[in-house]
C-alpha positions in Angstrom: 5.2 -19.9 -15.7 3.6 -18.9 -12.4 3.9 -21.5 -9.7 0.6 -21.1 -7.9 1.5 -23.3 -5.0 4.5 -21.2 -4.2 2.4 -18.0 -4.3 -0.1 -19.6 -2.0 2.7 -20.4 0.4 3.9 -16.8 0.2 0.4 -15.5 0.9 0.2 -17.7 4.0 3.6 -16.4 5.1 2.6 -12.8 4.7 -0.6 -13.5 6.5 1.3 -14.9 9.4 3.6 -11.8 9.5 0.6 -9.6 9.6 -1.0 -11.6 12.4 2.2 -11.9 14.4 2.8 -8.2 14.3 -0.7 -7.5 15.6 -1.9 -5.9 12.4 -5.1 -8.0 12.5 -7.2 -9.7 15.2 -9.2 -12.9 14.9 -10.2 -13.4 11.2 -9.6 -9.8 10.1 -7.7 -8.6 7.0 -7.2 -10.0 3.5 -4.6 -10.5 0.9 -4.7 -11.0 -2.9 -2.2 -11.5 -5.7 -2.6 -11.2 -9.5 -1.2 -14.3 -11.2 -2.5 -13.7 -14.8 -4.9 -11.6 -16.7 -8.2 -11.8 -14.9 -6.9 -14.4 -12.5 -6.2 -13.8 -8.8 -5.4 -15.7 -5.7 -6.9 -14.4 -2.4 -7.4 -15.3 1.2 -10.7 -16.8 2.3 -13.3 -15.3 4.5 -13.7 -16.3 8.2 -10.1 -17.5 8.6 -7.3 -16.2 10.8 -4.5 -14.9 8.7 -2.0 -16.3 11.1 -3.0 -20.0 10.7 -3.5 -20.4 6.9 -2.1 -23.1 4.8 -2.0 -23.2 0.9 -5.2 -25.2 0.6 -7.1 -22.3 2.2 -6.3 -19.9 -0.7 -9.0 -19.3 -3.3 -8.7 -18.4 -7.0 -11.1 -15.8 -8.5 -11.6 -13.8 -11.7 -11.6 -10.0 -12.0 -15.2 -9.9 -10.8 -14.5 -11.9 -7.7 -16.2 -15.0 -9.1 -14.8 -18.2 -7.8 -12.6 -20.2 -10.2 -11.2 -22.6 -7.7 -11.7 -23.1 -4.0 -11.5 -26.1 -1.7 -14.7 -27.2 0.2 -15.5 -24.9 3.1 -13.6 -21.9 1.7 -14.8 -18.9 -0.2 -13.2 -15.5 -1.0 -13.1 -12.7 1.4 -16.2 -10.4 1.2 -13.7 -7.5 0.7 -12.6 -8.9 -2.7 -14.6 -6.1 -4.4 -12.1 -3.6 -2.9 -9.1 -5.5 -4.2 -10.6 -5.9 -7.7 -11.2 -2.1 -7.9 -7.5 -1.5 -7.2 -6.5 -4.0 -9.9 -8.9 -2.5 -12.4 -7.7 1.1 -11.9 -4.0 0.2 -11.5 -2.7 -2.2 -14.1 0.8 -1.9 -12.5 -0.5 -3.5 -9.2 0.2 -7.2 -8.6 -0.8 -7.5 -5.0 -3.2 -5.9 -2.5 -3.0 -6.1 1.3 -5.7 -5.0 3.8 -5.1 -5.0 7.5 -6.1 -3.2 10.7 -2.7 -2.0 12.2 -3.3 -0.4 15.5 -1.7 3.1 15.1 -2.7 3.6 11.4 -6.2 2.4 12.1 -6.4 4.8 15.1 -5.6 7.7 12.8 -8.3 6.4 10.4 -10.8 6.3 13.3 -9.8 9.8 14.4 -10.1 11.1 10.8 -6.5 12.2 10.7 -4.6 11.4 7.4 -0.9 10.7 7.5 0.3 13.8 5.7 3.0 15.3 7.9 6.5 15.0 6.5 8.4 13.8 9.6 11.1 11.5 8.3 12.9 10.9 4.9 11.9 7.2 4.7 8.2 8.0 4.9 8.4 10.9 2.4 10.3 8.8 -0.1 8.4 5.6 0.2 4.8 6.9 0.8 4.7 10.6 0.4 1.5 10.8 2.4 -1.4 8.5 3.2 -5.0 10.0 2.7 -8.2 8.7 4.2 -10.9 7.2 2.0 -14.4 8.0 3.2 -16.3 5.4 5.3 -18.1 2.7 3.4 -20.0 -0.4 4.6 -17.7 -3.5 4.4 -18.5 -6.0 1.6 -20.4 -3.4 -0.5 -19.3 -1.2 -3.4 -19.1 1.8 -1.0 -15.5 1.1 0.0 -14.2 0.5 -3.6 -16.0 3.7 -4.7 -14.4 5.7 -1.8 -10.9 4.2 -2.5 -11.0 4.7 -6.2 -10.4 8.5 -6.2 -7.0 8.0 -4.5 -5.7 5.1 -6.6 -4.0 7.2 -9.3 -2.0 9.2 -6.7 -1.1 6.9 -3.8 0.0 3.4 -3.0 -1.5 3.4 0.5 -4.8 4.6 1.8 -6.4 4.7 5.2 -10.0 3.5 5.4 -12.1 5.7 7.6 -13.1 3.8 10.8 -11.8 0.6 9.3 -8.1 0.1 8.6 -5.5 0.4 5.9 -5.0 -0.7 2.3 -1.7 -1.0 0.5 -0.9 -2.2 -3.0 2.2 -2.6 -5.1 4.0 -4.5 -7.9 4.7 -7.6 -5.7 3.2 -9.2 -2.6 6.3 -8.5 -0.5 6.3 -4.8 -1.6 2.6 -4.4 -0.8 3.3 -5.9 2.7 6.3 -3.6 3.2 4.1 -0.6 2.5 1.7 -1.8 5.2 4.6 -2.0 7.6 5.8 1.5 6.5 2.3 3.0 7.0 2.1 1.5 10.5 5.6 2.7 11.5 4.9 6.2 10.1 1.6 6.3 12.1 3.3 5.1 15.3 6.1 7.7 15.1 3.7 10.5 14.4 1.5 9.4 17.3 4.5 9.5 19.7 5.8 12.7 18.3 2.4 14.3 19.0 2.6 13.0 22.6 5.9 14.8 22.9 4.5 18.2 21.9 4.2 17.8 18.1 6.6 16.8 15.4 9.2 19.0 13.8 8.3 18.7 10.1 10.7 18.7 7.2 10.6 22.0 5.2 9.0 22.3 1.8 12.4 22.5 0.2 13.6 19.4 2.0 10.5 17.5 0.9 11.0 18.5 -2.7 14.6 17.3 -2.6 13.5 14.0 -1.3 10.9 13.8 -4.1 13.6 14.6 -6.7 15.7 11.8 -5.3 12.8 9.4 -5.6 12.3 10.5 -9.2 16.0 10.0 -10.0 16.0 6.5 -8.6 12.9 5.6 -10.8 10.9 4.1 -7.9 7.8 2.4 -9.0 4.2 3.0 -8.0 2.2 6.2 -7.5 3.4 9.0 -5.3 3.1 12.8 -4.9 6.6 13.1 -6.4 5.2 11.8 -9.7 3.6 15.1 -10.5 5.5 16.7 -13.3 7.5 19.8 -12.1 6.6 21.6 -15.4 2.9 21.0 -14.9 3.1 22.4 -11.4 4.7 25.5 -12.9 2.0 25.9 -15.5 4.3 24.7 -18.4 3.9 21.8 -20.8 4.3 18.4 -19.4 7.7 16.8 -19.8 6.4 13.3 -19.4 6.5 12.8 -23.2 10.2 13.2 -23.3 10.8 10.9 -20.3 12.4 13.5 -18.1 10.0 12.9 -15.2 8.7 9.5 -16.0 9.3 6.7 -13.5 11.3 3.6 -14.6 10.1 0.1 -14.3 12.2 -1.2 -11.5 11.4 -2.9 -8.2 12.5 -1.2 -5.0 13.1 -3.0 -1.7 13.7 -1.8 1.8 17.5 -1.8 1.4 17.3 0.6 -1.6 15.0 3.0 0.3 17.5 2.9 3.2 20.4 3.6 0.8 18.5 6.5 -0.8 17.7 7.9 2.6 21.3 7.7 3.7 22.5 9.7 0.7 19.7 12.3 1.1 20.5 12.8 4.7 24.2 13.3 3.8 23.3 15.8 1.2 21.1 17.7 3.7 24.0 17.8 6.1 22.3 15.7 8.8 
């Protein structure tokens, strides 16, 4: 049985991490976790994510309607964006929205994170597209994000911030960290004259490693190789299907180490 209080504590802990890392300012950002069919916990509006306690957290249904909330607290106005992710991605159990400096700078500049510059980013994220600008708290942002949900686990929001989602709260947060680190490295590489990108063959080898390890979520590597070659899909036989397993940072690091060894690095 889900221990709601423990999950509320975890949301507060992740909120503090996001705040302490400078990924949000003031009352920015929001976090949600799916705890049952049509039942979600989420951060309230108008509250700093670095100073929350469990009683701040609200409970809502799949339409964002309040099921439980202590006096003075109501769900974030961005809950519509979270609910669209859950609706389109049944595998997702948590959504994190923040304004990390480097990633948001790329979103403001209109530059998606698509350059393959390091194995970890290629394996964990593949690339991070930009969803078109939408007015906060309206259906415009959910509508803009929706087209990317079946292919990615992280999206930049034009002139706004970043959105990550995964099969656990910790994993969704780690993806936000990964997006920001990727953006920061790419920024500095551009300042040094431009990054040296991995080759197409190197990227495909990293994709294959990801498939072999059965990493969860959506990723460019999930595209069936047979389909890309104009042949019948092999998903029905399970050759390319991803396995249901959680992946943490240690596993990604181990995968990367083996890949780099195979590439002779």
